[in-house]
C-alpha positions as CSV (number, residue, x, y, z in Angstrom):
1,Q,38.5,92.2,111.7
2,V,41.3,94.4,111.1
3,Q,41.1,98.2,111.9
4,L,43.1,100.8,110.6
5,V,44.1,104.1,112.6
6,E,45.4,106.7,110.7
7,S,47.3,109.9,112.1
8,G,49.9,112.9,111.4
9,G,47.4,115.1,109.3
10,G,47.1,119.1,110.5
11,L,47.3,122.2,109.1
12,V,50.9,123.2,107.2
13,Q,51.7,125.9,105.0
14,A,52.3,125.7,101.4
15,G,56.0,123.8,101.0
16,G,56.0,122.3,104.2
17,S,55.6,118.8,104.8
18,L,53.4,116.0,106.6
19,R,54.1,112.5,107.1
20,L,51.0,110.4,107.6
21,S,50.6,107.0,109.4
22,C,48.4,103.8,109.1
23,V,48.5,101.5,111.5
24,A,46.5,98.0,111.1
25,S,45.6,96.0,114.0
26,G,44.0,92.8,114.5
27,S,45.1,89.1,114.4
28,G,45.3,86.2,111.8
29,F,46.0,88.7,108.8
30,S,48.8,89.3,106.5
31,I,48.8,92.9,104.4
32,N,48.7,92.8,100.6
33,A,48.8,96.0,98.8
34,Q,48.1,99.3,100.8
35,E,47.1,102.9,99.3
36,W,46.7,106.4,100.2
37,Y,43.7,108.0,98.6
38,R,42.2,111.5,99.3
39,Q,38.6,113.2,99.2
40,V,37.4,116.8,98.9
41,P,33.7,117.3,99.9
42,G,31.6,117.0,96.7
43,N,34.4,114.9,94.9
44,Q,35.1,111.3,94.7
45,R,38.0,109.5,96.3
46,T,41.3,109.8,94.5
47,L,44.4,107.9,94.8
48,V,47.5,109.5,95.3
49,A,49.7,106.3,96.1
50,A,50.0,102.7,96.2
51,I,52.6,99.8,96.8
52,T,52.1,96.5,96.1
53,S,53.2,93.6,98.3
54,G,56.4,93.5,96.4
55,G,57.2,97.2,97.6
56,S,56.6,98.8,93.6
57,T,55.0,102.0,94.2
58,N,52.7,104.1,92.1
59,Y,51.8,107.6,91.9
60,P,49.5,109.9,89.8
61,D,51.3,112.7,88.5
62,S,49.9,115.6,90.6
63,V,52.0,114.0,93.6
64,K,54.7,112.1,91.8
65,G,58.0,113.9,93.1
66,R,56.5,115.4,96.3
67,F,54.6,112.3,97.3
68,T,56.2,108.8,98.9
69,I,54.7,106.2,100.2
70,S,56.6,103.2,102.4
71,R,55.4,100.6,105.0
72,D,57.2,99.0,107.8
73,N,55.7,95.4,107.8
74,A,57.4,94.8,111.1
75,K,54.9,97.5,112.6
76,N,51.6,96.9,109.9
77,T,52.3,100.5,109.2
78,V,51.7,102.7,106.1
79,Y,53.5,105.9,105.5
80,L,52.9,109.2,103.1
81,Q,55.5,111.3,103.3
82,M,54.0,114.5,101.8
83,N,56.8,117.4,101.0
84,S,56.3,120.8,98.9
85,L,52.5,120.6,100.1
86,K,50.2,123.1,98.2
87,P,47.2,124.3,99.0
88,E,45.7,121.8,96.2
89,D,46.5,119.0,98.4
90,T,43.9,120.3,101.1
91,A,41.5,117.5,101.6
92,V,40.6,114.3,104.3
93,Y,43.3,111.6,103.4
94,Y,42.4,107.7,103.4
95,C,44.6,104.9,104.0
96,Y,43.0,101.1,102.1
97,T,44.7,98.2,102.8
98,R,44.1,94.8,101.4
99,V,44.8,91.7,103.5
100,V,44.7,88.1,103.4
101,R,43.1,86.3,106.3
102,G,41.8,82.7,106.2
103,G,43.1,82.5,102.6
104,F,40.7,85.5,101.6
105,L,41.0,88.7,100.4
106,Y,39.7,91.8,102.3
107,A,39.7,95.6,102.1
108,Y,39.3,97.9,104.8
109,W,39.3,101.8,104.9
110,G,40.8,104.1,107.6
111,Q,38.7,106.8,109.4
112,G,40.7,109.3,107.6
113,T,43.1,111.9,108.4
114,Q,42.5,116.0,107.6
115,V,45.2,117.5,105.7
116,T,45.1,121.4,105.2
117,V,47.5,123.4,102.9
118,S,47.4,127.1,103.7
119,S,48.8,129.5,101.1
């Protein structure tokens, strides 16, 4: 089993920055692709950043140029640096990690962390 623990959310004024972290713990796994999603009440989770096993990144237009996904493989940690935050970025942010264990691919969600951007 792999557990994901997120941190770094909070309240910030518009124009500010936050950095989210997601640490994967467990044994016998290697991390594949990782993603960050966000969700507001009543809506589906939407992708905000993705990073492949090779390090390629992808962002939707809504956050491109403001958000940066990165990871530290030695720490099994993926980050989401969020700059120039807007009130519409307010949401619960979730990390999503695909791992390989025993030759099989598994996927896990973090518990979510609240990001609130005030105007």
